N, C-alpha and C positions, 0 to 999 in steps of 0.2 A: 293252537292247541295241539298243530301238528308239529310246532317246533318244539313245546315243552316235551310230549312223547317223546322224540328225538332223545332231547339232551337226558331224559331221565334212562332213557332204552342204552345210549351211552354209557351214564354214570353206574349204571347194574352191571352194564359186562365188564365197565373198566374195573368197577372194584371186584368182579370175579378173577379176571385176570392180575390182578395186583396180590390179591391173595397169593395164586399161582405160581406168579413170578418172585413172591417175596419166598415162597419155600425154596423154589429152585437157587435164589442166590443165599439161602442160608446153607443148603447143600453145597453151591460152590465155594462158598466161606469157608465150612469143614473141609471141602477138598484142598482148599488153598494151605490151611493149618497143617494138615498130615503132610501134604509136599513140602515145605520150607522148613518141618522138623526133620524130616528125612535127607532133604538135600539141600537145603538153605541157601544160598547165591551162587551157586557151583557153575563152573563151567558144563558141566555134564544138562544142569538143568535147563541151562544158555541153551542147549544143542537141540533141547528137546523142546522150546519155545520157539525155536528157529525151524525146526521140522515142522510144528503147527500150524505155523504161517502157511506154509506151502499148501498143505492140507485144505487150510480154512478157507485161502483167497479161491483155491480150485471150485470148492463148492458155492464160497459167495456169489463168484463169475457167472456160473452157470445158473444155479440151483436157488440161489439163496435173494437178496434182496432185490436184484435183476427181474426174475421170473414174479416174486410175489408180488411186485408193484405194476407189472402185466396182464396176470393170470388171474388177481383178484375180482379187478373192476370187472375185466369180461365176465368172469364166472358168475360174480353178483348180478352181473346186469342182465345175463340170461335167468339167471333164476328170478328174478324181480319181474320179469315177461312169461313167468311159468313156460319157458322153453326148458324143460329138465332134459331131454333127449338132445338136445345141441350141447347143454351145459356139460353133460358125463362124457359126449364123446370127446367135447374139446379136451377134458381133463384126461382121458385115457391117451390121447397123441399126445400130449405135453409130459406125461408120463414115460411113455415109451421113449421121446426125444431125449429126456432129462438123463435116466437109465443108458439109455445108449451112448450118449455123449460124454458122461462122468467116466463110464467105463473105459472107454477108447483113451482120454486125457488121462486119467489115473495109470492106466499099461505106458504111455508115451513117456509120464514126468518118472515113474518106477524105472524104466531102461535109462533116461538119461540124468537120473539122479546125481551123480557124480557133478557133471556139470553145472546142473541146477544149486546146488551148493556151493561149486566154486563161484560160481559168476555173479551169483546173486544174493547169497547170504553171508558170504567173506568170511567163511569159516574154516578155511583150510590152510591158515597159518599152523596149526597143530595137527599133524597127523591122524593123531587118537580121535581128536571132535571131529576132525572131518569126517572119518569112516563112520564114526557113532552117528552123526548126522543122517549120513546117507542112510545107515540101517534103519533110524528111529522114523525117515522119511518115506520110506517103503512100507513099514507097517501101516501110520496112519493114511496111507492114503484109500485104504480098506475101506474108512469110516467117511469117506467123501462122496460113494454110493450111495450108501444107506441113510445119510443125511439129505442128500438130492431126494430121493423119492420123499423122505418123511416130512421135508418142507415143505412138497408139493400136498401133501395129505392136511398139514398145517393149515393152507390157504383153502381148501376143499370144504373143513370144517368150521374155520372161520367165517366165510360166507354165510355158511348155515346158522350163523348166529350161535355156533356151538365153541366157545374160549377157552372153558376148565382144562379138557383132556391136555389139548393143542399146548396150554400153556405151563404144564406141568413138566413137557417135554424136556427141558432144559433140566431140571431136577434127576431127571432119568439118565440123562448125559452123566452129571455131574458125581453120580453113584455109579456110575462104571469106573470112571477114573479114582475114585475113593478105592472102589473094589481093586483095581489096578495098583493102587498106592500101600493098601493094607495088607494082602493076600499076596500079589503076586511080586512088588519091589524088595521085599526081604529076601527073595533068592533071584531074581531076575534084573535087580538095581533100576536103572532107569529105563530101561526096555519093559518093567512091567507098566510104566506109566504110560508107553504108548500102546500096549493090549487093551489098558484100561480105557482110554480113546475108542477103541476098537467095540471093544464090550457096549460101552455108553452111546455110541452112535447106535448100534443094536437096538439097545432098549428105547431108544428114543423112537427107533419105527417101531416098535412093535407093541407099544402101548398106545398106540394111535388107530394099530389094525380095527380094534375090535368096534371103536367108534365109528369109524371109517364104515364096515359093513353094516351097520344099523341104519345109515341112507338110502340102503336099496339102491345102490348107484349102478348102471350098467356098464361093465368094463368092456373095451373093444381092443383087440390086437392089431392097432394100426397106428401108421403115424400121420393121415390125412394129412398132408401138407397142401393140398388143393382145397381143402374148408377155408372160407373166409374168415371164420374166427379163429384158426390156428395162425394161419398168415397175422392177422392184426397182433397176437400176443406175441407173436416173434418180431414184428415192426415196433412193436411197444417196448421191445426187452431192449432193442439195439442201443439207443439212446441212454438207457439205465446201466446198460452193460459198461457202457464208456465212463458212466460216472462211477459205478463200485472198482472199474479196472482203476483210473485214477485215485480214489479212496484207498486201495490196497497199495496203488505203487508208491503213498505217503507212507505206508507203514513199512515197507520195505525198504526205501530209504530210510527211514530211523533204525530198522534193522541193522542196516548196514554200516551208517555211520555207530549205533551201539556198539556193533561188536569189534569196533577199535578203541573203543573206549575202555575204561579199567573194566576188570571182570566181573558180573555180577550186574552190569547196565543192564543190559535187555530183561535180565529178570526184575530188576528194579521197574524200570519202566511198564511190565506186565503185571507185575501184582499193583503197581500207583494206579494204573489204567482202569485196570478188573477192580480197583474197589469203588474208584468213581463211576465204573459203568453199573456197579451192581445198585448203586443209589439212582441214578437214573432210569434203569431198566425198572425199576419196581414205580418209577415216579411219570415217569415219561413210556417208555415204551408199552406198558400194560395201555395206558391209554388211548396210543396210537394204534394198537393191535385192535381194541375195543371199537375206534374209531372211524376206522378205515371201510366197514362193510356200511356204516351209516352214511357216510359221505358218499361213497360209489351209488348208492340206491338214491341218496336226494339228487345226484346229478342227472342218473337216468332217468329219473322220474321229471327232471328238468325245477327242482324245489331249489332255485339259487337263495332266496330271502330266507329259508330254514339252513342251509348249509352256512351261509353268513352267521348266524345265530350262535349254531352249533361250534363252528371253529372259534369265533370270540370267546364263547362259555370255556373252552377245552383250553386254548392259550390261555385264559386267567386265570384256572384253577392248576395247569400246570406251575404255573410262576409261584403261584402260592408254598409249592411244596419244592419246588427246584433252588430256590433263594436260599431258604435255610438250611437245606441240605449241604448245597456247596459252601458257605459259610460255614456250618461245624464241622466239615470234614477238613479245612482247610487249618481252622483251629484247636481242632483235636485230633491232628493226624500221628502225632508222635506217640502218644497215650495209646490210641486205639490200635497202631499197628506194632506194638511192643504187646499190648495186650492179647492179639490175636496170633502173631506170627513167633515174639521170639522167646524161641527153647531148640533145642534140641542144636541141629546145624546153623539155624538162624540166628546170627550174633548180632550186637549192637551196628557194628557196621553195614549190615545188610538190611535193618531200619531204618537206617538212614538214607540208603538208597532209595528204599519205597518211598519213605516221608516227602522227601526232596522232591519225587516225581509226581504224589498225590498233591504236594501243594498246588503244582501248575497244571494239573490237568483239573482237579476240584473246579479252579478258575471259570474254567469252561462249560461247567454242568450245564447252566442257564441256557446257553447257546445251543447245545446239546439237545435240551428237551424241547426247546422251541422248534428247532430245526426237524426232529422227528415226527413233530404234530403236520409241520407246514408242507413238509414231502410228501405225508399222506392225502393232503387234500388235494396237490397237483396230480397224484397217481390216481385217485378218485375220479379226477377228470380226463382222466387218459391222456394225459399230457406228461409225458418219461422226460421229454426237452428241454424243458425250462429248468429243473433242478438239477437236471445233467448239466448242462452249460454253465450256471451258476455255481456247482460244485468243481467243475473241472478248473475254473478260474481259480477258486478259493483253495483248492489243492494244489494247483501250481504252487499259489503263494505259502502254501504249508510247505512244499519242500524248499522254496529260497528262505523261509522265514526259519524252518529246521537249521539250516546250514550256519545261515547268519548269528543264529541265538545261541547256537551250541558252542561256538566259535567267542563269541560276547562271554557266555558264563566260565569260560574257560579262562578266556582274558584277564577276568576279574578275581579265579579265583575259586569259582563256585564250579561244582559237579556238572559236568555238561550235558550230561543226560537230561539235566531239568529243561534244558532249553528247548529240548524236542519236545517235552510235554508242553510247555509254555506256545511253542507254534500250533500245535493242535488247537487248544484252547483259542489263539486268537484267530486263526483262519477259521476257524467254527463258528464263532460269533460273527463274521464278515457274512460268512456264507448264511447263516440264520435271518442277519439284517436284510439281506437282499432279497433271499425269498419272502418276508414278509411284506414289502415293499413292492413285490411284484404281483400278491395274491391280494394286496388291498387296493390295489389299480384294475384288478379282473374283476372280483366282487363290488367293486364301487364301493368299498370300503370295511373294515373289517371290526366295527365299533371300537375304534384308536380309544376314544375318551376313558370307556369301561375298562381295556386293557391296562392306560397308561395309570388308570386309578388302583387297579389292581397291585401295580408295580411298587407304588408310593404308600400303599398300606402294607405290603409284604416288606420293604426296604424298614419301615418304622417298628415294625415287627423284629425284624432280624438285626437291628441297631438295641434294642432292648437284650435280645439274645446274645448278642457278642457282649455286650457290658457283664453279663451275670458268666459267661463261660473261661471270658479274662479274668475273672475276679476267683473262679473254682480252680483257675490253672496257676495262678499266683501265691491263694494260700494254699491250693494243696500239691504245691510241687515236690514235697515230699512224700506224697501219698504214694502206695502203689499204682500201677497202670489200672489194674482189674478193680480199682476203687475209683480214683480219677474220671476214668474213661465213662463209668454209667454215670457216676456225679453230674459231669456236665451233660452228657445227653438229659438227662430227665429234668434238673432245673434248666437246663439252655430251652431245651423244648417246651417247656410249660411255661415257661416266662413268653416264648413266640406264639403259643396258642391262646394264653391270657390275655396279651396285645392286641391279637386278632378279634378276641370279643370284647373288650373294650372299645374298640375300634367300630365293631359291628358289620364284621365282613360278612355277607350275604352266605358265603359256600359252608363257611364254620356253623353259622346258626342255622340251614337248612339241614347238614349233618348231625348236630346235636339233635335236634327236633327229630328229625327220623330215627336214629336209635331209642330216643324216649318212647317215640311214638310205637315200635316195635317190641319193648319192654314191657309198655304198658297193654298191649296185646295179647302178650303172653300171659 
């Protein structure tokens, strides 16, 4: 009974987060369309993305995945034991530490920005682009501090089983960049996008505050490093911090390698990865965000059987969604990108650059999705070391694969930036497999037969879907991308859902019966 209740709670929360993240991804898509129309695959946009990588890395290292994986389990555990005083004192200490640390680091990076751009980003060959990247970097560093505090508030609200408002924050960020692209860029050029990032980060923080105040927590102006809970968070952050650093190192290596490739390669990788990430966020990140507090509470209360069942059910559901999304993006990549971006400065060459990157990134969507869920299971058990150790090895291989695959692609006449995307997908698949086997041993099984059965059923559905999409592409090759893409999505998706229904997949039948029951009650 408890197991069923937990799974229903996860499903409800995941549905809420999925809708909000979908809204954010649509806003991100609009952002991408507007930016592509204005700047195309230009050296200036390459400079913007490179500068953005620095501020994003700083946020992720201090207050992103590292803090969330350590703070949420501790904060949730205190709430589960009804120790609200200690929970809010912990939140205050971490908030103060994050704000202070990010402020100091942002100031240092702003001061040494020329050295950062020269030695790490590899954009110093063109003096104008070099100077532009430095300026864009200094502007965007402001957003790092705002994101840091906002990220902590998201963790606090998620621990209270509040998901809708936190999940809307990415949309606020995208709206800020859209404002920059539409209203600032006409007069400020690429600088308008940089200030749009700052505006988006401010909106990200402000939209969270009303809901935070409703929790009636007590803020304490202290760092409280002597508190055992605070020390435990920092101890848990240590290994995860290393893991985030290794992942970001891989992105920086790719950025450095892409900067030596034909112009537009950085933009191609960025757009290709973003499109894959849009689908992955709706499918896996929404579920992972929703499942984290449940996993944490189950671990804190010693409910290992319930956690095993919840994890197996979650993995199976994610696979049913990620596999068709992966194949759909691979098959429909060119008409999709043409429909979304090909206008203004974004020409046919830019379409090919993005489509080539998306082909190889989309191949790794299932691995990314599974890893998203499994890492949350480890963090819920207060274990940040195991996923980090596996991640360090995987990302080390990623760097090696990036260099080898880029050279291989170049030697056979393929666009070399595709090799960087393939390396990411291959290394992620290896990482997901390693995490699965370790967690399976720890929990004495994860209902592997049930998961394997789900993979088989999903594969049969995807096979049917692929045949239909391939037929649409062949017979509709002379159609506009605006017509061909929706046809492929509608017919392909319809066949996949029909196949799952014929195969009597329980998850789909539960979903349909639940919708029908709600309509009947109305």
